[in-house]
N, C-alpha and C positions, 0 to 999 in steps of 0.2 A: 184764327181767333183774333179778337180785338186786342189792343194794347192793354185793356183793363185786366184781362186774364194774366198777362205778364206781370202787371203790377201786383196782382194777388199774391204772388210768391215772395214778394219782398216787403211790401208795406204792411201787410196784415199780421196780427199776432199769430194766427194760424195760417199756414200757407195754403190750406185747403178750403177755407170758408171765410167769407166776408159779406155781411148784409148791412146796408146802410139805408137809413130813412131820414127824411126831413120832417120835423115836427116839434111840438112843444109839450111839456109836462103839465098835466091838469089833474088835480086831486078832487075826488068826490066820495064822501062818506067813508073816508079812510082808505080808499083805493086810488092808486096812481094809474093814470092813463097816458099813453103817448097819442096825441092828436095829430094826425097826418093830413095830407091833402084830401080834398073831397070829404072832410070831416070824418074820415075813418078813424076809429078809436080802438086802441089795443090795450088791454090790461097789462100792467108792468109788474112782473114778479120780483125784479131786483133792479136797483138803481145804484150808480156810483155814490159814494158818501157825500161828495160835493157836486152839485149839478146846477144848471141854469134853467130858469123857467121860460127863457126866450126861445124863439125858433132856432133850432140847431140841427146839425147833421149828426145823427146818432148811429153808432155801430151796435148791432144787436144780434142776439141768438133767438130765433123764433121757435116756438113749439107749435107743431101743426097736427091736426087731428086726421082721421082716416080719409076725410073728404078733401084734405088739403087746406082747410081754413086755418089761419093763424089764430090760435086761441090765446096766447100771451107772449110777451117778449121779456128777455133778460137784456137789459141795457148795460153795455160794457164801458163805453166812453163817448165823448161828443166833441165836436169842433164847430167853429163858426161856418156859416154857409152864406153864399152870395144869392140872395133871393131873386136877383134879376135873372139869374140863370135858371132855366126850367129843368132842374136836375131830377131825373127819374130815381125812384126808389129801386135799387138793384141788389141782387144777391149773386155773388161770384163764388162758385164752389167746384171742387173736384171730388168725386166719390164713386162708390160702386153701386150699381143698380141692383136692388134686392127685390123689387116688386113692380110689376107693370099691370095697369088695368087691362081687362080683356079687350076693350075697345079703344085702347090707347087714350083713355080719358085722364089718367094720372100716372105718375112714376114716383117711387120712393127711393131715395138715395141715402146710402150709409156713408158718412163722412168721418174718417179717422183724423183726429187732431192730436198730435204729439203733446203729451203733458196734460191732456184734458179728456173728458169722457167722449165716447163715440156719439155722434149726432145723426139722427134720422130725420130727414125732411121730405115731405110730400109736395110735389109740384104738379101743376096742371099743364096741359098742352105739350106732352112729351114728343120728342123727335121720333119718327117712325123707324129710324135706324137703330134705336135703342134696344138692347137685349139684356135680360137678367144676367148678372155676373160680370158685365162689362164695366170698365172704368171710364168715366166721362168727365170732361171739363165743361161747365155749363154757366151761361149767363141767364138769370131769371129776373123778371120785372114784377113789381107788385101791381096788381089790379084789384082794387078794393081790399078785401081780406084774404086774398089768395096770391100765390106766386106762380107765374106762368113762364114756361121755358121760352126764352127769346132766341137763343142760339146755343150751339154746343158742338163738341167734337170728341171723337173716340180717342182715348189714350192707348197706344199700343203697349202691350205687355209681353213679357217672356214667361213661359211656363216650364219649370224644370222638373216637374213631377206630374203624374196623372192626377194626384189629388187636387192640384191647382187647376188643371184643365177641365176635368170632368164636370164640375158644377156649371161652368160657363157653357160647355157644349151641350149639356143636358137641357139647359134652359132654352137654347136655340132650337133644340130638336122637339120641344113640346109642341111647337107650331107646325112641324113637318110630319108629325105622326110616327116618327121612328122611336124604337125602344132605346134605352141607354146602352144595351149590349150592341145593337146594330150601330149606334152612334160611335161607340168606341172603335169598332172596326173601320167604319167608313171614314171617320175624321182623323183619329189619332194615327192610324197606320199611314194614311195618305199625307197628312200635313206634318206630323212631328216625327215620324219614323218609329213610334213606339209600337211594340206588339200588343195586340189586344186579346183579352180572354173574355169570351162572352158566355152568358148563362142561357142555355136553351131550356124552355119551360118543361119539356117532356123528357129531358135527358139528365143523367146523373154524372156525365163526364164533362170535362172541360174541353172546349174547342179552342185549340191553340193556333193563333194566326201569327206566323213568323215570316221574316223576309227570306229565310232560307235556312237549311239545316245547320250550316256551319258559319253563318254570317253573324257579325256582332249584333247585339240586341237592338241597337238603334242605328243600324247600318245605313238607313235612309239618309241620315245626316251626312254621311260621307259622300253621297252622290250629288250634293249641292255644291256648285262651284263658288268659291269665295270671291268677293269683289276686290281682289288684291290690288289691281291697278288704281282703283279709287282710293284705297288706303295709302298707297305711295304718293299719289297726288295731294292728298290731304296733309301728309307729313311735310312734303316740300313747301306747300303753301303756308303751313303754320311755322316752320322753322327756317325757311329760306335755304335749306341744305338739301343736296341731292345725295345719291349713293347710299341710301338707307338699306340695312339688312333686316329683313322681316323673318321672325320665327314662324313656326307652323301655326296657321290660323286656328282659333278656337271658335266653334259654333255653339254659342250659348243658348240659342233657340233656333227655330226654323227661319228667323229673320235677323238675328243678331250675331254679328261676327266681331272677333277681337284679335288683335295682333300685338305682340311685343316686338319692339323695333330697337335697333342698335346702330349708331353711326360710328364706324371704325376710326375716322379721322379725329372727331371731337370727343369720342368716348361717351357721347350723349345717349341716354336711354329714353324711350317714349312708348306710349301705348295708343293704339288707334281702335275706335269702336264705330261700327256702322250698323244702324238699325233700319232695315228696310230701305226705303227711299229717302230717309232723313239725311241731313247734312252730317258728314263724319265728324266725330269728336276726337281731339288729340290731347293727350296729357303728357307733358315733358317732365321727366324726373329732374328735380333740381340738381344743379352741379354744386359741389361743396367747394367753398373758397379755401385759400391756403390756411394752414394751421397758424394760430396765434402763438408766437414764441413764449408769451407770458404763461400759457397754459401748462407748459412743461413742468412748472413747479407747483401745480395745483395740489392741494391737500384736502379740499372741501368735499365731503361725501355725507349725505344725510338721506335716510330712508323713512318714508311715512306711509304706512298702510292705509289705503282708502277702502279696502274690502278684504275678505278672506282672512281676517285677523281673528284668531280664536274661534274659527268656524270655517265652513266651506260655502262658497258662493260669492259672486261679484268680485272676483280677484282683480285688484288694481293697486298699483304702488307708485307713489310719487318719489322720484329720485332726484335729489339735488347733487349734481356732480360738476365741479368746476363752476362755470357761470351759467350752466344749463339746468332746465327743469324738464326731466324726461319722465314719461309715464310708461310703465310696463303693464300690459294687459288692461282691458276695460270690459269686464264681464258683467253679467246680470244674475239675479236670483230668480229661480223658476216660479216662485210663489211668494206670497206675503205682501205686506203693505209697503215695503221698501225695496224695490227690485234693483235699484241702481247703486253703484259705489258712491262714496262720499266725495263727489267731484267738486264740492264747495271748497275743499282744501287746496284746489289748484289755483295758481296765480296767473302765470302766463306761460303755459307749456310750450316747449320747443319741438317735441317729438313724441310719438306714441309707437311703441314696438309691441307686437302681439306674439305670444309664445305658441299658441295653437288654437284650433277652431272649435273647441267645446264652448258652449254658450256661457258657462260661468267664467270664461276668460275673454270671450269675444262679443257677447250679446249686447253690450252697451256701446260698442265702437261707433255705430251710426249716430248715437246720441252725442258722443264726443265730437264727431266730425261736424255735426250740426252746430255745436257751440264754438268749435275752433276750426273753421273750414280751411284755414291756411296752414294748419299743422300737418306735417308729413306723417303717414302711417305706414309702417313697414312690417312685413312678415315673410315667411318662406313661401315658395311657390305652392307647395302642397296645402299649406294653410289657406291661401287665397282660393284655391280650387274648391276646397271643402266649405269655405265661408259662403260661397254663392248658395249652396244648398241649405246650410244651417240658418243663415240669417233670413232667407226667404221663408223657410218654414216657421221661424220665430215670428215673422211679421204676420203670417197666415194664422197662427195660433192666437196672436194678439187680437186680430180683427174678428175672430170668432167669439172671443170672450168679452161680452158687453159689460161685465162687472168690473173690469180693470181698464186702466188708461193705457192706450198704446204708447210705447216708448219712442217709436219713430214711424215714419210713413214710407210709401213707395219711393218718393223723391229722395229722401235721406238715404235709403238703402242703395239706390242706383248710383248716387254720387259717391257714396263710400266705397262701393265695390270697384268703381272705375278708377278711383285715386289710391286704391290699396296697392302700394308698391311691394315688390318682392326682391329678395336677395338670396343668393345660394347659401347652402349649409357649409360650414367649415372654411369660409373665406372672410377675411377682415374687410370691413367697409367703413367709411367715414361719413356719416350722415350730417354731422355738424363739425366745423373746424376744430380739430384736436380731440374729438370724441371718436374713439375707435370701437366698433361693435363686431361681434362674431356670433353667428348662430351655431350651436352644437347640437347634433342629433340627440334627442331626448328619449327615444324608444317608447314613447307613450302611445301616440297614434300617428297616422300619416301626416307628415309636415310638422310635427311637434318639435320644438327646439328649446334648449336652454339658451339664455342670453348672457353673453360675457361683454362687459364694458370697461374701458379704461379711459382716463383723462388725467394727464399729468402723472402724478405719483400714486393716484388712487385707482382701485379696481373693484369690480363687483360682479358676482354671478347670481342671476335669478334663474331658478331651475324650471319655472312653470311646473307642469306635471311630468314625471319621468318614471322610467322603469329600467333597471339594469339587466333585466332578463329579456331575451328576444322572444317575440311571438311570431305567428305565421305572417303577419302583415307589417311588422316593424323589426328593425335591428335594435337591440338594447343599447342603452347609453354605455359607451366605452369609457372607463375610468381614465385611460390614457389620453383621452381628448380633453380632459378637464385641466385647465391651468390653476395655479393658486390665486387667491383673491383676498382682498382686505375684508370684504363683507360677502357672506353667502346667505341668500334668501331661499330657503328650501321648503317645498311642500312636505307635509307630515301626515298624510292621510292614514297610513298604516304604521305610524311611529311606535305603536305598542304591539305589533303583530309580526309573526313570521309566516310567510306563505309556504304551503306544501309545494312539492315539485310540480312545475307546470305540465310536463309531459304526463305525469301520473294523474293529474286532475283531468286532462283532456281525454286520456284513455278511459277513466272512470265514467266520464260523461257519455262517451260513445257507447260504452257497454250498457249504461243505464237506459239510453235511448233505444238501443236494439232490443232490450228485454221488454220494454213497454210495447213497441210496435209489433214485435213477434206475437204478443198475446192479443193483438187486435185493437190496441189503444192508440191514442194520439198524445204527442208530446208538444207542449208549448214551451219555447225558450224565450222569455222576455229578455231582450238584449239591447244594449246601447246601440243606437243606429250607426254611430261612428266608431269603428274599430272592433268592438267585441263581436258584432253580428258578422262581419266579414271573416273574422278569425274562425268563428264556429262553422260558417259555410265551407271554408277551405278544409277544416278538420273533417267534416262529413264527406266532402268531395273526394278527399284523398284516402279515406278509410277503406281498408279492404273489407271490413264488416259490411259496409253499405253497398259494396259492389254486388253482393249476393241478395240483398234485401230489395225487393221491388216496391219501395215505399217512396212516395214523392215528398219533397221538401218545399214548403211554401214560404215565401218571403213577403212581408206586408209592412205597411207604414212607411215612415221616413227611411227605413232600411233600404228600400228600393232605390231611391234617388242617390243616396250616399254610395251605395254599391256600384251604381253606374259611373259615378265619379272616380271611384277606385279603378274600375275597369278602363276608363279613359285615360288614366295616368299610371299605367303599368311601370313606366320608367322610374317612378318614385317608390315602388314597392321592392321588397327584398329579392335577391337573385333566385331564391327558391320558387317564387311565384312566376317570375319571368321564364325560368327553365321549364316549369310545368306547362306554360302556354306554348313554348317552342316545341316541346316533345309531343304534346297531345294535339296541338293545333286546334284547341277548343277554348271556349270562354272559361276564365278562371273561376267565375262566380255563378252567374245564371247559365244554365244549360238545360234546355227543355228536353233534349234527347239523350242526356247523360244517364249514368247509373251511379247514384240516384238522380232522377230529374229534379232540377232546382227551378221552381216556377214563381215568378213575381205575380202577386195578386194585383190586377189592374183596376178592379172595381169593388167597392164594399159589398155589392150583391153577390160576389163570388165567394165570400168568406164561409158561408155554411157548407159549401162543397169541400172546402179545405179540411173540414172536420167530419165529413160523411164517411170516410174510410180511414184506415190506419195511415198516419202521416206525421211529419215533423213540421212545426210552424215556428219560424224565427221572426219575431215582430217587435217593434218598439212600442212603448218605452220599456227600458230595462227595469225600472222601479215600479211598473204597473200604475204609474201616476197619471196615465193618459195614453192616447194613441190606440193603435190597432190591438195591442196585446191585451188591453182591458176587455175588449169584445170577446176574444177567444177565452180568456180566463173565466168570464162569467158563465160560460157553457161548460168548459172542461173541468172546472173545479167540482162540478156535481156528478162527474162520471167516475166510477170506481176503477175503470181500466185506463184512465188518463193520468198524465203526470205534468207537473210544472217544475221546470228546472231553472233556478236562479243562477246566473253565471258570474256575478261579481258584486261590486259595491251597491248597497242600497242605503238611502238616507234613513235616519232613525225614525222619521215620522211617515215614511212612504208605505203604501200598501204592500210593496214587495218585502220590506223588512217585517211588517206585521205577519205576513203570510208564512214566513220562515219559522215563526214561533208557534204556529198552530198545529194541532193534531187532527186526525180524522174525527169528524163529529163536531168540531168547533165551527163557529160562525164568523163570517167576515162580510163587510159591506163594500161592494165595488160599484162605482158609478150609480149609487142610489139603490142598488139591489142587494138584499140580504141573501147570503149564500151559505149553505152547509157544506163544509169541506168533505169530499169523499175521495178526491184524487191524491196521488202520491206527490209529496213536495220535498225537494232536495236542493241543496245549495252546493255549487262547485266554484272553486276559487280560480278564476281566470283573470285576475286583476291586471289592469294596465298601469298600476302604481307600484313603486318600489316598496318592499317591506322594511322592517327595522334594520335588517342586515344591509340591504342595499343603500338605505339612507345614511347609515353610519360610514359605509365605505366611501360614499361621495363626500361626506363632511371631512373625513380624514384626508382624502386626496386633495381637496381644495384648501384645507387647513386655514380657515379664515380667522381673523382676530375677533370679528363679530359674527355670530351665528343667529340668524333671525328665523324662527320657526313659525310657519303660517300654514293655511289650508289643511286644517285638521281639527278634530274635536278635542276637548280638554284633556281627556285621558291619553290620547295619542301624542299630543304636544308635550305633556309633562313626562310621559314615559320615555320619549326620545331624548328629552333634555337630561334625564337621569341616567342615560345609557353610558356604560363604561366610564372613561375618564374625561368625557366631553367638558364637564364643568371646570376641570382644572386646566383645560387647554384653550377655551374660548369664552368670550363674553356671550352668554346665551340670553336672547331676548324673545319673549312671547308677547308682543305688543298688542294693544287695542287699536281700533280704528282711530286715526288722527294722532297717535303717539309717535313722536320723533325718535329715531335711533341715529345718533351722530357718531361718526367714526372717532375713536379715541376716548369717548365718554363711557365709563363703566356703568352698568345698571346700579341703581341705588341700593338694591338689596344684597349686593355682593360684599363680602368682608374684605378687610385689608389684606389678610393672608391669601385669600383667593386671587385678589388682584395681583399680588406679588407673584403667584404661581404663573399667571398669564403674562404679565408684563416683564418680569425679570428672567434672566437666563437660568436654565435648569442646572448649569454647572458653572463653576468659577475656579480660577487657578489659585493655589496656595503655595507658599514657599516653606520649606522644611529646613530647620537649623538643628543639626544633630549634635548631641552632647554625650558625654560618657554614660550618664545614667538615664537618658531619655532623649526627647526631641521636642523642639518648639515648632508649632504650626502657626505661621503668620497669615491671618485672614486679611484680604484687602479692606482698607478703611471704608470704602464706599459700601461694601457689603455689611460691615459692622454697624454703620450708621443708618443705612436706608433699607436693608432687607429685613422685613418682619420675620422671615423664616429663621434667620440667624438669631434675631432677638429672642424668639421663642426657644431656640435651641440653647442659648446661653443664659436663660432666665434663672436657672437653678444655681448657677455658679460652678457646677461640676458636670463633667462630661465623661461618658464611658466610650472607649474606643475599642473596636474589634475588627479584625480583618475578615472580609468576606471575599475570597478569591484575591483579585488584585485591587480591591476597593477597601478603603478604611472607613468603616461605618461609625459615625459619631451619634451618640444618643444622650439626651439630657438625663441626669440623675435627680429624680424627685423623691419625695417621701414615699409616694405611691410605688415608684419603681423599687425602692429599697424594701418596702413591705412585701411586694410580689416576689422579689428575689429571695427574701427570707423564707417565705412559704414554700417556694420551689426547692430551696436547699433542704428545708426540713422534710419535705415530701420525699425527696430523693434518698435522704439518709434513713428515713423510716420505711421506705418502700410503699408509701401510700399512693393509691390510684386516684388522685384528685385532678381538678381542672388545670392546675398549674403545670402539670407534666403530661397533659393530654395533647395529642398531635393536632386536635381541632381547636386548641386555645390560641387565639391570635389577638394581640393587643387588647386583652381584657374582654374579648367577645368569643362566644361559641360559634364555630363554623362547621359543626357536625350536622349535616342535613337531616339525619335520623333522630337527632336529639330534640326534645320538646323545648330546649333552651336555644335552639338555632337562631342566630342573629341577635341574641340578647347579650347584654353585659352580665358577666358572671363573676362570682367570688372565686379567686384562684384556689381556695381551699375546699371548694364545693365538690360533691361526689355526684357522678352521673352514670346511669346504666349503659350509656353508649361510649364509655371511656375507651380510648385506644392510645397506647403509649407512644410518645414521640421519639423513643430511643430506637 
């Protein structure tokens, strides 16, 4: 390509599109026109507020009709032009081909522009090499009212799922006369190593094409020799260092290889990427300079939520610790007008650390990297592996939705993934001088980690999402791994709930599935593609119930790609999964010849067959808000012998949540179709989040001075805040987006007495001076003057002392105390069964759960039918 395409990525507002024309503005009858060379005039739909009527170089967005004619222009900005130079009107763009004329007379390009709406442009004179679905860089020139392709080149892409590859291959095959099923077998198996499932028109069975009975699902990948020598030479050329140690190479696609490298002498880490015959790329992990001794006395620590405050979505937190500005997570919201966290609160970030690969924690990382390309981004190895799948799928979903603005493009994505650094779990590292960080296994999904940071005297733990209970694909968060910290930022998704036993729920799910399929029905399990789906597959795979049921299990949607990544990273899974693979010598997830057979759906045309006979279908999304699960639900909901089993959390506004509240005969709308519910609907709790018990265990172990509750709805947040004695031990914050929480600053709503409980010691020493008729207790002067608890105790002027074991209990004597004591004495002397002498009477309140006055303040002389003597 010419240098102009290179300029496109840096000089233009959008790195994917730039159209410039020479001309001047002319107004006629209230309409503005841009008059260009050869007196070609274009109506102008929008102009800058201030513009010149002289001949200028204009940057514009064209609107083209189906013939390719430019119907009008949106003018963005202008600059002076040298009229002596015969400058052509050119359009530089990169985009995906969505339509080609049958005789190659035109091509329509879809251009994604981060932060702006998708643009579709029709060009004439397309290159004969162009195919629908391909991504191209193009230079087009204006000839009259049309744009003609002058030159262009294909942009090589990597495809990590069949969903990405099939539309491109199908478009290629339209000209060869092959069917999509034939195409899947001929191309995917040969080029990418994917097994193909084709649909025979006269058959009701699936034709399974596999590399071999016991070979891995994508074993063809393993037969390609990596260009390791080229990677080593690239490292030496880039670093001027020899003797690099290279880790096992990763084959990201059939043409893309990647290595992690380590230099034992310098302790330097690096990454090498080779795509086809292109020049290798090398990224060197920055080396941290020596610690600044002044940081040892740092006491500065401030937390500002930029997302996931008083809700779930777009998790992102700005941490000011010592001299640094650190960002924890940078997620997105799946829907709505505001998908990004409030990044405008950032000043000059030094570091981004990602807790795990769910999109509400990861989805805006490419946006962050685009804005701050020099800032390091660090996560665990498992998170980076999953990020390749989740972010690519996110980009694909964005490109298909023409009503929303893409958050990032292909270039942003590839740059982000390449520079996404990894660090091991459980090992301290120092990404900035004096800032120590440790990843702690969070037990949420593969790669998920809590983040522990220290700088000087201050410390912080951000939990991300976590679970203290182990699942089939994760080991639960161990309380022993958690250190104490000054500030704890904890998720609160289930702050008001207690989960039933996980094993009990799993058994109930298996039994419910078996009951439906035995009666000839189908079961759909909408599941989160990451974590939940793999856990369910393992539960089915290892269940003795399914060893006798000859029922296939189909896997569809994003679940396929994520499951392949799990399979390729067995070393990151629990020992139980590794042992299963060793003992059985079979695939842990997909197994076409197992009992039951677990079969990935390779083509949307195969979906009807998955429902033709009794079967189990595990498909994303888990909330029925999109993806393959919606397709199956629209059919199965209308079958009386079918069932839909929800397996975990659903958003309050999602179809999955709505479905749980419906009965047989009710109606629901899915994907624009009204459906009368006839199928069985049940919910099983296989959550990947800790419940109220697990949350409070973590809080008590970390024992923070400041407890910041995030990532939960209002009820969950406040229920957790009210749990036990948390309010007497911690400053509890439930902040809004942009609200600063500074270490040492108590929330405004907390009373002085509560501050004293948190700030002052629970115990203090007194001295006793004994006399013949009594004893003097000497209270420290500091307590008498400053402790509001003592001031409250001594406010009446009289105290009552009573021994309770080895402790002397002091109580203030007030008029109310005296009145209550008199009632109690009278009741005892008269033998009355009143509240004052009831065992449920505590500090003026009824604690009898069977009483109608439970938890109410009661008159000590009152009479209640639930009376029970305290004697």
